[in-house]
N, C-alpha and C positions, 0 to 999 in steps of 0.2 A: 443574586443567582440562587434559585428555590433548590430547595433539599430532594424535591421530587424528580428523580433520575429520568431524563427523558432520552439522552444521547450518552450513547457508551463508544469510546474512541480506543480503538484496539492498536496496539504498539508492537509490533514483534521487534525481538532485541537480540542479538548474539555478539555480547562484547562491546556494548555501545557505551562505554562510560564516557567517551569524548563527546558524545550527542547527545544523549536522553534526556540531560537539563533542556537543551536548547529546543528540542521537541516538544516538552511538557509546556514549556513556557510559551511555546507558539499556540498551543491547544488552549491555555489558560486567557490568552489574551483574544483566541475568538471566543472563548466561555463568556468573557464578561460581556460580549454582544448579544446576548440572548437572555431571555428570563426563565428559563428553565435550567434544571440541575443536568451537570455533563460530568460523568465518572472518565477516569483515564486509567486504562488496564493495561500495563506493561507486561508482556507475556516474553519472560525471560528464557530464551533456549540455548542449553550449555553452558550458561555464563560462568566464567572464572574471574570476573573482574568485579568493579563496584556497581553495575548496572541496577540490581535490586536494590542496593543501600541508597544510592541516589534517586532513584524512581518514589522509593518509598520515603524519602525525606523531603521530597518534591510534591508529596500528596496524590502520588498514583498508587494504585491497588498492582500487586505484583501476583502474577498467576507463573507455574512453570511448566514446561513443555520440553522433553530431551528427544523430539523428533527429529529427523533430518529432511524436513519436507515444510517448507515455509507455511503450504496450505493450512498443515495440522496445526502447527502454529498459532496460525490466524482463528482458525477454529476452535481452539482451547479459549481464547479470549473470547469468542461470540459466546460459547457456553457460559462462560461466567459473566456474563453482561447482563445487567440489569435494565437498561434502558429498551425503549421502544425503537428507537433510530441506532443503528450500527454505522461508524466511521471507522474507514481504516487508514492509518499513515504508517510508512516506515520509518524507523528510529531517527535515520539521518536526515530526514525530510522536515521541512516545516509546511505549515497552511497559513494562508493569509488572515485577516482579523475578521472579516464577514463571512467565513465559510460557512459557519452554522447557521447564519441566519438565511444564507441563499439556500442551503439544502433544504431545512426544514419549511421554507417557503416553497419549494417545488413541490417536495413529497406532500405537504397540505395542500396544494392545489388541487391534486387528485389525478395530475394528468401523466406523471412520473413514477415509475416502479422503483428506480434506483437508478444509479449513474457513477460517472466520473469524472475528473478534474483536467483541464489543461497542465501540460509541465513547462515550468520555466526555470532555466537551471540559475544556481547561485552566483555564477561569473561565467564571463562567456571570453571564447577566443574562436578562431575559423572553424576548426574542427568540431567544436562543442556545437558551435551554431549549425554546422551539418549535420550533428546528430539529432539537434533538436528539429530541424527541418524534416528528416526522414520519420522521426516519432510523430510528428503533426501530419504528415502524409500518410502515415499508416493508421491512424486516428479518423483521420479523415474521409479515408476510402471505407473502412469497415464500420465506424461510428461506435467502434466499443473501447471508449475512453477508460482508462484505468487509474494510475496514479493513487489519488485517493479514492477508495470504494464507498458508496453511501447507498443504504437501503435501509428499509425497517427490518428489523430482526425475524419476524415472522416471512417476510422474502428468503432471507437467507437459509431459514430452519426449510422452506419449501424447496429450493434448489439443493438441499444438503449441504450446505455451507461452500466453504471453497473448494474448487475441484481438487480432488487429492492427488495431484501429479508435483514433481519434483521440479519441475520448472514449465513456463507457459501457463501457471494457474491461472494468473490474473485474466489473460484473455479467455480462456474454457470459463471461467467464472463469469465475465461479463458476458459471455455468449448465453450462458444459462438463465442468468437473470433478464435478459432480454427476452429470450423465449419464453420465460415465465410470464412476464410483462404484458406480453402480446396476448396472451389469453385471457390476461386480466382487462385488456383494453388499454394499456397503459405504455408509456414509451421509456426505452432508456436513455437519460439523458447526459448532459455535461456541463459543468458549473459555467456562467458566462462572466461572471464580474470578479471570480476568485479563483486562484490556481495553488498548486503544488509548487513550492519551492525546492526545487531537488538538488541534492548534493553531489557535489562535484570530487568528493574525496577520491575515489579510485581514478578519475583523470588525474589529480594532483599527485597521486602515488605512481601512476606507472604512464602518464602521459595522454595527452588530449587527442590523440589519434586512436586510442585504445581500442574500441569497440569494431572500428573501422578495420583498425590491423588485426583485430582477435578474427573478424569474419573473413577474410583473406588467409590465414595462417590455418585455420581450422575447416576450411570449405570442405576437405576431405571426412571430416567429422560430421559435419550438418549433412552431407549427403547421406552417409552411411546412415545417420540417425533418422533420415526421412523415409531409408528401404528397410528400418527395422532393427538395426543395428547401433544401440544407443549408448555402448560402451564406454568411446571416447569422449561423446559428449556430454556423457554423466560426469567422466572426470573432470572435465572443464567447467561443469557447472557447482562441483564439489570445491575446486579453486577458486572461483569466482565470487562464490556466495556462501555456502556453508561452511568453509572453511577460511573465509577471508579474515574474518577477526581472531584466530584462535590464537589464544595468550601462550 
């Protein structure tokens, strides 16, 4: 692997000492399959555990961001990146071995502005399978694949980075990249031979029907948010994401 940095991997992390090493290891395995330099940037967000220490010990660069906004955390990593290509992955997830080879091949073809990756869960049950089917259906209908985001850094700069939203930033960012790609005569794509290995830790902690149960239980909050009152929805997002790993 060359010292010439081509790919920068951005990993946002809030108290992820249980998962950061296995995520970095999956990135390193993918990096071994390409002949260019790959740097790993772990963006520690309000961490009070050993996430930063473990990241450095396993060869990653650590950046800090105290925002309660995942988009801002990812953008901090992109700002620090030296690579031509940006790849993002959440800290509790993993990538498959030929992820970078496929991403670079698609970008170098000149046909793609960037894209996402299919999602596969690390274990399955009937409700988790239902959750995956709903995810696949949503991706298929919209074409806005998320999970692992990949694009050239210049593309992220052109669209203003990740959309500065507390939730739903992934879909909005995918839309922005696709819209920019149309202007450039390129498509928003999805990896075909590699995928994101999605963590099931929240299912493990709170039950495999978690998200379906939350959707029914919080239907009123979702409807209120659709009409402009996001106070209850924001509290739910804090509980499920921004405060989930608080020590």
